N, C-alpha and C positions, 0 to 999 in steps of 0.2 A: 550094426544093420546092412542089410545088401543093397547094392548098388542098383536093382529094381524098384526095391521100394523106397532107395533116395529119391530115384526120381522121381517118384509119383508123389512123393508127397512134396516135394518142392514145387512138381508144377501146379501141385494144387493149392500151393501158398503161392504165386503168381498168379493166379488163378484171380483169387480173391483181394488179390490186392491191384488185378485189371490190369495186368500185363498183356502186355499182344503177344502172341503163341506161344502160350507159355510153356508145351512142352519142347518144343524149339531150342527154347533160352537156357533150360535144364537141361538138357542134352551139350549145347556147347559147353552150359561152366564146368558139366560133367570133365567134356573132356577136356577145356583147359585148364583145369588141377588135372586131372590124372591120368594127360597125356594119352588117351588114347584115339582115337578114329573113330567112322561113325559101328562098321564093323565089330566091331569089341565093345564099344558099349554093350552090344546085345552078345556075345559071345560070353562075356564077363558078366552077364545080369545077378549071378549069383554069388560074385565078389565082396568078402567082405571090408566095408572100405572102414580103415582106421578112428581114431580120437582125433587126430594131427587132420587127416584127410576131410573129415567132417567138420572140425574147424572152417577150414579152407573152403569150402567151397559153403558152409553155412552165411559167411563171410559175402563172399560173391552172390551170392541169393537172396538177401538184402537189400544188397546196394540195387536188384533191378528189382525188388519187388518198391523200392525208395521210388523209384521211377528214372534210373541213372541207364540211357541207353547201352545198351550189348557193346556192340562196336567199343568206347571209350572203356566197358569193364576192362575189353578181353582187349584193346590196341589195335584193334585192326578190323576190316571190313571188303568182303571181296567183292569185286565191281571187274567185269568184262572177265570171269576166269582166273584174276588174278587176287591178294591178299593186297591192302593197300594199308598203311602205317595211317592211323587215326589221329586227333587230337582234339580237343576242348574250342581250340582254334580254324578248326575248320568244320566246314557240314561235312555231313556224315553218306558219303557217296550212296548215293540211290539209282535199285532200279530201270528206275524210267530214263534215266540218261543215259543209259546204254544205247539207247535209240538214238540221239545225238551225237553217241561216235559211228553207229551203228552209218546214218549216213553221211559222215564226215566218211568213212573209210570208202563208200558209194561213189562220194563226191572227185573221189583221190583218184579212182581210179577210171571214172570217168575223163577226166582232166588229162591223163597220161594216154588212155585209148586216142582221143583228138588230138593228142599232139599242145596241151594245154601247158605241160608242164616241160618245162625244154632243160634246165638245170640241171646239171649232174646230182644235185642234194638241193631240193625246193623244199621251200619254208614253208610253214605253220605257225599260229599263235595261237595260244588258248590261253583268254582275257578272264580274271578273276577265277585263277585255275586252284586256290585250295587244298586239299588234297595233291592235286595233281593230274588224280586219276583219266580227265579228258586226253588231254597231252602225256603224259607217260605211255598212253594207253594206244593212241594215235604213232608216238615213235617207233614202239612194240611190232605194232601191226604193220606200219610204213616200211620197212627195215632204210630206203632211200632215202628217207625225208627230216629234217632238223626242225626242233622246235622251240620259239621262245615259250616260257608261262610264266604267266606274270598275276599277281596278285597287289594290294595294297596293303593287305597287313604279313609283316618280317616274319609272326608267327607261322603262317602258313604258305610261306617261303619256304621256309626251312625244313619245313611238315613234305613240303613235293620233294624238295633235296633230300631229304632221304630216302625216301618214295624212290625216287631218278634211280639214285644207287642202292638199294637194295633190289628194284628190280632189273639193273641195270644197263636203267639207259643213261647214265648221269651222261656219259658224250655224245648224247646227241638231241637232249635237250639245253635250253639256258634259263637258269630262273629266274626274277628279276623281283623287284619292289617297285609298284606304277600303281598309278590311279587310273581305273576306266577310264576317268570326262578327259585325263592328256597323257593317255599313253605315250610308250618311248617308242614307237613301231616308225618303221622306215618305208617311207611314199613307196607303194607299188612293190613289195618285197615280198610280200606272200601271196601265196593260193589258194591258203585254205586259213579261217578265221575260225574257229570255235573259242563259243562262250556258253557258260551256265551260270549269270550275273543273278546279282538281288532280282526279283519283281515283283512279293509279295505287299503290297499292296497297306498299309498303315491301319486302315479302318478293317480290315483282314484277322489282325490278329487273334483276335477273338474267335478267329477258325483254325490257330493254331496251334496243332498241341502242345498241350503243356513241358510235356517230356520235351519238345524241340526247343521252345521255351525257355526254358530251364537248364537247357547243359547244349545249346547252338548259338555262335557268334549271330547273333542281333545285325551284323553291320554284315552278312553276307547274306542274309535271305529278305529283311526290310529295306524299299527301292520311294524315293519319290514320287508325286505326279502319277496316283494311283498307280502305283510299283511300275512305272513307263520307264522312270530315269535313266537309270540303266542301260535298258534294253537301248533305249534311244541313241545312249553314251556311244556302244559299241558299235549302233550303226553307221555312228559318224565317225567313229574313228577305222569301222575298214573300209568306209568311201575312200580314203585318204591309204590306206596301206594296203589294198587286195590290189593284184593286178587283173590287169585286160580278162576278163574273164573267169575271177580267182570266187571261188564260193563264203559265202558265207553264215556260218552256223547257229541256232540262239534255243536256247529252251526256257523254255517259259509257261506261268500259267496254265491253265485246262480254258479257262475263260480269255484267254490276251491271246488269241489265234488270229484274231479281224484288225488288230490295235497294232499286232507289230507289222499284217501286211501293209497298213498303211501307213507306217511309220517306213517302211523299209522303199513304199512308194514314190512316197513325198520328197527321195533320193533318183532322184533319173538316172543315176548311173546305173538302181538296182534292177534285174530286170525276174518279171514274172516271179514275183514270193510262193511257194508250196507250202503250209503246214501239213506233219506227221500225226499220226498219232500213234500215244503208247498204247500196251499191252492192255490197259484197262480201256482202250477209245478215247480217249481225252485228247487233245491238242495240246503238244505235250514241244514241240518240235517244226522251225522255223527253216525253211534253206531258201538262197537267192543269191545270184550271180551275177558280178559285177558288169554292167556290156563293154564288151568286147572294142 
């Protein structure tokens, strides 16, 4: 069978299985098995596939058609232009989380421009780091800064450490195991604190994609108190850990912007919280700075 035909037939098979973006999945799996890039998939469309290649491809297509996430099959997911190792112990990085990184970079630049960061190596923290995609990206985009990456899952911490080594950030971040409700943070030591905590309410479980429920860690998804408990815990931790003028950045659900701002206003230390929308126009990230 030619590559062109296999791509078409495997995409059709995944379409029937209800897979999202089946043509993209087919191309990604072909590149994974054959070691081709996007251009080669086009220029080698008439390539005859061997029996061994077909067997390997069929096995991966079957896994995707059965609902296994593409990132778990390939073992990685791109985030902010870099490939991150992904395991079943961490959430798969989402494109909308890049908004949190963008706003953190803007906050860091603003702090440096107004003299809000005086240390030679200012510190940030990433609470609930998972794969480490947020904290490692910040460390690589902000070479002067150093970061603490924390997660309650030891397996997630190990994944973050592997990503830090793979991407060359191991000398600029420390990955530790810790609880969002009592994080081991030094008081007043951080200029930035970012978090994508669990924020899905238990009664929203029926609205979560079956693929996500079946393959991603529920501890990183669901939060008590209508999805607000972990967000409130991070806000409380940030109130003590941020230096005066330091910024807190929170990812939250599309319907949680107003509630997140209310939680921030309940702490008199935080000034004028602002919620930002993602590319889909949904409220996704709220930023607030501690009063000086």
